[in-house]
C-alpha positions in Angstrom: -51.9 -3.7 45.9 -49.4 -5.2 43.5 -49.0 -2.2 41.5 -48.4 0.2 45.0 -45.8 -2.7 45.5 -44.1 -1.7 42.3 -44.1 2.1 43.0 -43.7 1.4 46.5 -40.4 -0.2 45.3 -39.2 2.1 42.3 -39.2 4.8 43.9 -36.9 3.2 47.2 -35.0 2.4 44.7 -34.5 6.0 43.0 -33.5 7.2 46.6 -31.5 4.7 46.5 -29.4 5.0 43.8 -29.7 8.8 44.2 -28.6 8.9 47.8 -25.5 6.4 46.6 -24.8 8.1 43.2 -24.6 11.7 44.2 -22.7 11.6 47.2 -21.2 14.6 47.6 -19.1 15.2 45.2 -16.6 17.7 46.7 -16.1 16.3 50.2 -12.2 16.9 48.7 -10.3 20.3 49.7 -8.4 20.4 46.9 -11.4 19.9 44.1 -13.6 22.9 46.1 -10.0 25.1 46.2 -7.3 23.7 43.4 -5.4 27.0 43.4 -3.2 29.1 45.7 -4.6 27.1 49.2 -2.5 24.9 52.0 -3.6 22.0 52.5 -3.3 21.0 56.4 -3.1 17.3 55.7 -0.4 17.7 53.2 2.3 19.4 55.4 4.2 17.2 57.3 2.9 15.3 60.2 4.6 16.3 63.6 8.8 16.0 63.5 8.8 14.0 67.2 11.5 16.9 67.9 11.5 19.6 70.5 10.8 23.0 69.4 10.7 25.8 71.8 10.8 29.5 71.4 14.6 30.1 70.1 14.0 26.7 67.8 10.8 29.8 66.0 11.9 32.8 66.3 14.3 33.3 63.7 10.9 32.0 61.7 8.6 34.0 63.5 11.2 38.2 62.7 11.5 37.0 59.5 8.4 36.6 57.6 6.5 38.4 60.5 7.9 41.1 62.8 9.2 42.7 60.3 7.5 46.7 59.5 4.4 47.1 59.3 3.2 43.8 60.4 4.1 43.0 63.1 6.9 44.3 64.8 6.8 45.8 68.2 5.3 49.8 68.2 3.9 49.4 64.9 1.6 51.2 65.0 -1.3 48.9 63.4 -3.1 47.7 65.8 -1.9 44.4 65.0 -0.5 41.4 67.2 3.3 41.8 67.8 5.6 38.9 67.5 9.0 39.5 68.9 8.9 38.3 72.7 7.4 34.3 73.2 4.5 35.7 75.8 3.6 38.4 72.4 3.6 35.3 70.2 1.7 33.1 73.6 -0.4 35.9 73.3 -0.9 35.8 69.5 -1.7 32.6 69.7 -4.3 32.0 72.4 -6.5 34.9 71.3 -5.6 35.8 67.9 -5.3 31.9 65.9 -2.0 32.0 64.9 -2.1 27.9 64.2 -5.8 28.0 62.1 -3.6 31.1 59.8 -0.6 30.2 60.0 -2.3 26.8 58.6 -4.6 28.0 56.4 -2.3 30.6 55.0 -3.5 33.8 55.5 -0.4 34.3 58.1 1.8 35.8 56.3 -0.1 37.6 54.1 0.6 35.7 50.7 1.9 32.9 52.3 5.3 32.8 52.0 6.6 30.9 54.5 7.5 27.7 53.4 6.0 23.9 54.6 8.5 23.4 56.4 9.3 26.3 58.8 5.0 26.2 58.2 5.4 22.7 60.1 8.0 23.9 61.9 6.0 27.0 63.6 2.7 24.5 63.9 4.5 21.5 65.5 5.9 24.4 68.4 2.1 25.3 68.8 1.0 22.0 69.4 3.5 20.9 71.5 2.0 23.7 73.8 4.6 26.5 72.1 7.3 25.3 75.1 9.4 28.6 75.6 12.5 27.2 77.1 
């Protein structure tokens, strides 16, 4: 009987040690994806400034609404981002905020952290037009 209890306690201790020492080693995105990744937690949070479409329109027109990408009449099947209505549709239908946050848009991650933060803050504020 004592031997059975000893074996059970030893087994329980072994399981406990395994669970506590082998936990989530890769619980950090920076460990999982060390190269060419933009981490949401590394971006500055909402600056508190009230933004509107005109405050982000230059970011979109310079980096997104260009020929071959999201310009009006581009013919490539991509959602145009030249007007407020088009940009609103992209946010609501194509998860623009997620694509900007994870760096997949624009391709090559050409947005500066400042522009990225400003665009994400505007979207998080409900993407007001005026």
